[in-house]
N, C-alpha and C positions, 0 to 999 in steps of 0.2 A: 545498489544504486546503478551499477553498470547494467544489470539485467533490466531494471526499470527503463533506463534510457534506451537500451537496445530494442526492447519490446515496443516501447513507445514509438521509436523512430520507424518501426516497420508497420505502423498503423496510420490510417488517415487521421486528420485532426478531429473528425467526428467521433473517433474512439479515444484518442489521446490528444488533448488540446495542446500539449507542449511539443508535439512531433514537429520535426524540421524536415521530414520527408525520408530520411534514411537514418539508420542507427548512428553512423559516424557523424552526420550533421547534427543530430540531436545531442550527442555527447559534447560536441563542440559548442553548441548553444548553451548547454548547462555550464560549461567552463567559462564562457563569456559572461553568463549571468553572475557567476561567482566573482569574476573580476570587477564587474559593475558594482556589486554590493560591497566589495572590499574598498572601493573608492568612495562610495557614499551610500547612505541608507535611502530608502524610498518610502513614500507614504502611499498607501493604497486604501482608499475609503476610510481615512482617519486612523489607520493602523500603521505604525512604523515597522518596516521590515529591514532589519540589519543583516549583516553577514551571519552572525551567530544565530539570529532568530530564524533564518531560513532553515538551518539544520534542526533547530529545536522545535519548530512549529509547522513548517510547510512541507519539507521533503517527505517522500512517500512513507507512510506508517507501515507497521508490520502486518496489516490486514489488507490483502489484495483487493478486497471490495472497495477500499478507499483510494486505490491508485488512480482511478479516473478523477475523483474530486481533487486529489493532490496535483494532478496534471493541470487541472483548471487553475488552481492556485498559483502554480509555477508560471503559467502563461500570463496570468494577471500581473505578477511581479515583474516578469520580463517586459511586458508592455509598459508598466509604470517606470521601469528603470531606463527606458530608451531616452536619449538626450532630448530635452525640450518637452518631455511629457509631464503633465500635471497629475494630481491624484486620480487614481482609477477606481474601479468598483471595489466594494468591500470584499476583503478576503476572509472567509470564515476560518476559525481555528480548526485544524485537523482533529478528528475524533481520536482519542487515545484510550486504549484499554486500561482499566484500573482507575479511571477518573471518577470523582464523586458524582453520583447521580442525584436526581431530584427526590429520590425516596429518602425519608428520614430514618427508615429502618435499616438501611445498608450504607455503610461508609467504607469506601475503598480508596483512601487518599494515598499520597506518596509515602507517608510515614510507614505504611505497611511494607512497602518495597524496601525502604531503608532498614527497617527492623530486621529483615532477612539478610539483605546484602551486607550490612555493617557487622552483623553478628557472625555470619557464616564465612566471611572472607577476611584475610589479613590486609588491612589498609593502613597507610602511614598516619601517624598522629600529628605530624607537622604539616600545616597547610602549605608551606613552601615546597614540599615535595610534589604537590599537585601542579605547581607552576612548571617544574622541570618535566613532569610526565606529560603535561599538555603540549609543551613544545616538542617533545620527542614524538608523541603520537600525531601531532599536527604535521610534522615532516613526513610521516609515513602514510597517513590517511586523510590529510586535509582536515576540513571542518568536522568530519565524523570522529576522527581521533581526538580532537580537542574536546568535543562534546562528551565523549565517553570518559575521558580523564577527569574533567570537572564534574561529571555526574556523580562521582563517588566522593567528592571533597567533603560532603556533609559527614562522612564517616570519621573524619578527623576530630569531630566534635561530639560524636555519638558516645553515650555512656560506656565506660570501659568494661563494666560487668555485664554488658548485653550479650557477650559471647560465652557466658558461663555454661550454657547448655549446648554449645557447639559440639558436633560429633566430627572429629578429625580423621576417622578411620579406625581400623582397617576396613576396606571396602570389599575385600574378597572372601568374607565369611559366607559360608553356605546358607542360603535362605530356605525356608520351608517350601516355597514355590519359586518358579522361574519368573524373573522380573521382565516385563514387557517394556522395552525402550522404543520410543517413537521419535523419528527425526525427519524434518523437512530438509530436502537437499538445498533449498534456497532460503533457509532461515537466517535473517540478518542479525538476530539477537543471540540465539543459542545455536551455534554453528553445527552443521551436520557432522563434521569430523569429531566433535565432542561427544555426540551420540554414539558414534562408532567406538570411541575410546572408552566410554562408560560401559558399553556392552562387553568389552574385553576386561575391564577392571572388576566388574561384578563377578561373583563366583558362578551364578546361574542367571543368564540373561539371554533374551532373544530380541534382535533388532528388527523393527518394522520400518522400512524406508518409504517415505512419501515423496514422490518426485513432484516438487512444486515450490512455490514462493510463499513468503510471509512467515511470521513468528508463530510457530506451533501449528499442529494439525487442528487443534481445538478452534482456533480463530480462523483457520483457512481449511475448511472441512474437505475430507475425502470420504466418499461413501464407502469405498473399498476398505479404507483403514478403520472407519467407524464400525463396520461390521465385525472386523477382527477384534476391536477393542471391546465391544459389547459381549462378544462370545468369550473373550478372556475373562472379563469381570464376572460373568454369570457362571461359566463352567470351568474356567481355568485353561481352556484350550488355547494353544499357541498357533500363530500363523506358521506356515512352512518356512524353513530357513531360506534366507535370501529373498523373501517376499518384497516386492516393490509395488506400491499403490500409486495411482495417478490422482492428482488433485482434482476435485470436482469443480471448485470455483476457479474460473479463469480470469487472468488479468485482462483488462480492456475489452470486455465483451461488447457486442453490438448493442446499441441503445435504441 
């Protein structure tokens, strides 16, 4: 979020609608927006935007191609939250990866995410533990921490036998081939330092670094990284140690 606000603030409003002219002013604007929403929700085009809804529905998603639409949404909420303002234009929901599509042949709902998350990680069974976790994480990370803590509360009710196929390790067993690990330096979901740690934990691994933003290189492509990926999948060839690729898709491009 800091990167989003800093980059947004360095752009004109034609590229980032939420820009306040400088990175510092844009960060302050976002902080002011949070204070407004904590005081009262706003209605934008018939849609109610609360403090938690801002984090769950409006703030920039993990795909940098959606950063410009997210900035427009933030600006609309900002305008609607100003004292004395009435309902503003409709704010469309941000597009989320993994959401169900119109095709009846493919269903990619949230249950699939929880099936993996709840089975592969140790989560408390008492819902009250999530209240404490949400308070703790909120103190450290604001609304983002609270959203993350409550996002796993469903695991308290998930079937206990769902984890019977969980593999808890060891992770340092030698594999037939070297594992290619790819990490975005600005990934807000799977942090880059975890990709570094995974490379060290695995017995045979090679890290390919992508200098860029967004969740995974798959959703935020790098032509350089894709070339290495295809070569690895087809021939097993690895990128040289220490390879760093640049992201092809840029935040806030000229429109």
